Legacy VTK file of the C-alpha trace (Angstrom):
# vtk DataFile Version 3.0
C-alpha trace
ASCII
DATASET POLYDATA
POINTS 122 float
-25.621 2.643 -35.213
-22.306 4.365 -34.413
-22.503 5.467 -30.800
-19.444 7.380 -29.651
-17.729 6.017 -26.554
-17.426 8.383 -23.594
-14.023 9.661 -22.527
-12.502 8.710 -19.149
-9.409 10.130 -17.466
-7.316 8.000 -15.122
-4.971 9.957 -12.848
-2.705 7.303 -11.347
1.064 7.172 -10.800
1.364 3.434 -10.054
2.012 1.694 -13.419
0.327 -1.605 -12.500
-2.824 0.099 -11.185
-2.879 2.359 -14.258
-2.834 -0.657 -16.584
-5.648 -2.372 -14.665
-7.721 0.821 -14.710
-7.141 1.314 -18.456
-8.265 -2.246 -19.189
-11.315 -2.031 -16.898
-12.561 1.236 -18.400
-11.900 0.064 -21.940
-13.952 -3.067 -21.224
-16.703 -0.861 -19.748
-16.957 0.964 -23.086
-14.945 4.105 -22.390
-12.047 5.665 -24.231
-9.627 5.781 -21.286
-6.582 8.035 -21.097
-3.927 7.882 -18.388
-1.895 10.674 -16.829
0.587 10.061 -14.037
0.741 13.296 -12.055
-1.570 15.996 -10.786
-0.075 18.849 -12.797
-0.455 16.864 -16.023
-4.046 16.034 -15.029
-5.018 19.703 -14.655
-3.405 20.509 -18.026
-5.333 17.625 -19.637
-8.600 18.711 -18.016
-8.156 22.276 -19.255
-8.751 21.041 -22.818
-11.014 17.969 -22.496
-14.196 17.002 -20.645
-14.396 13.336 -19.628
-17.540 11.579 -18.455
-15.522 9.858 -15.704
-12.350 10.623 -13.746
-10.550 7.984 -11.683
-8.402 9.988 -9.271
-5.612 8.683 -7.040
-5.042 10.880 -3.993
-1.268 10.505 -3.622
0.281 11.923 -6.795
3.461 13.711 -7.812
3.018 17.348 -8.830
-0.369 18.454 -7.548
-1.967 16.140 -5.001
-5.226 14.334 -5.671
-7.048 16.699 -3.313
-5.683 19.691 -5.264
-6.840 18.104 -8.523
-10.267 17.456 -6.984
-10.495 21.119 -5.945
-9.694 22.104 -9.556
-12.413 19.768 -10.858
-14.945 21.226 -8.418
-14.091 24.813 -9.466
-14.251 24.133 -13.212
-17.845 24.678 -14.334
-17.257 22.567 -17.465
-16.797 19.469 -15.273
-20.029 19.621 -13.237
-21.450 16.559 -15.039
-18.207 14.560 -14.757
-18.283 11.625 -12.326
-15.270 11.323 -10.013
-14.054 8.095 -8.417
-11.340 8.549 -5.781
-8.901 5.658 -5.321
-6.552 5.441 -2.382
-4.963 3.066 0.085
-5.342 5.869 2.660
-8.855 5.041 3.867
-8.931 7.882 6.393
-8.186 10.472 3.723
-10.549 8.981 1.160
-13.343 8.748 3.747
-13.117 12.501 4.352
-13.855 13.044 0.639
-16.693 10.516 0.354
-19.391 13.225 0.298
-17.561 15.198 -2.436
-17.213 12.450 -5.062
-19.347 9.842 -6.814
-17.457 6.864 -5.365
-14.509 6.005 -3.144
-12.665 2.856 -4.186
-10.195 1.577 -1.616
-6.969 0.197 -3.064
-6.253 -2.321 -4.230
-9.048 -1.711 -6.743
-9.867 -4.803 -8.764
-10.634 -4.887 -12.473
-14.260 -6.021 -12.012
-14.981 -3.550 -9.213
-13.883 -0.557 -11.325
-15.511 -1.900 -14.487
-18.862 -2.419 -12.755
-18.790 1.010 -11.061
-17.911 2.655 -14.391
-20.738 0.821 -16.165
-23.223 2.283 -13.670
-22.002 5.815 -14.431
-22.068 5.187 -18.175
-25.689 4.020 -17.987
-26.841 7.280 -16.375
LINES 1 123
122 0 1 2 3 4 5 6 7 8 9 10 11 12 13 14 15 16 17 18 19 20 21 22 23 24 25 26 27 28 29 30 31 32 33 34 35 36 37 38 39 40 41 42 43 44 45 46 47 48 49 50 51 52 53 54 55 56 57 58 59 60 61 62 63 64 65 66 67 68 69 70 71 72 73 74 75 76 77 78 79 80 81 82 83 84 85 86 87 88 89 90 91 92 93 94 95 96 97 98 99 100 101 102 103 104 105 106 107 108 109 110 111 112 113 114 115 116 117 118 119 120 121
């Protein structure tokens, strides 16, 4: 049986975090792609529909909150799960009701992998 892996987008400008997130989502059975700024993320999302988005809030270009607003407006992305990652717990807490999960940084490999596996199973 050749089941296609779901696509995941990581929007993260910190190289070390990006590498951890890529490895965790790959291990969870996704095809992960990484972009490093908000403007690039919106361009990417205009042509692809991932099952999961891991979104940092503090990004160059468009901010994470601006990218989240784009995701919420785009009707093609209504079934896409969004995990917000941030070291700014106050800011991420204000978005908790708008996303599928808030992961406070530093986000560990196992924590992201396990959260992504739950989304993949649904």
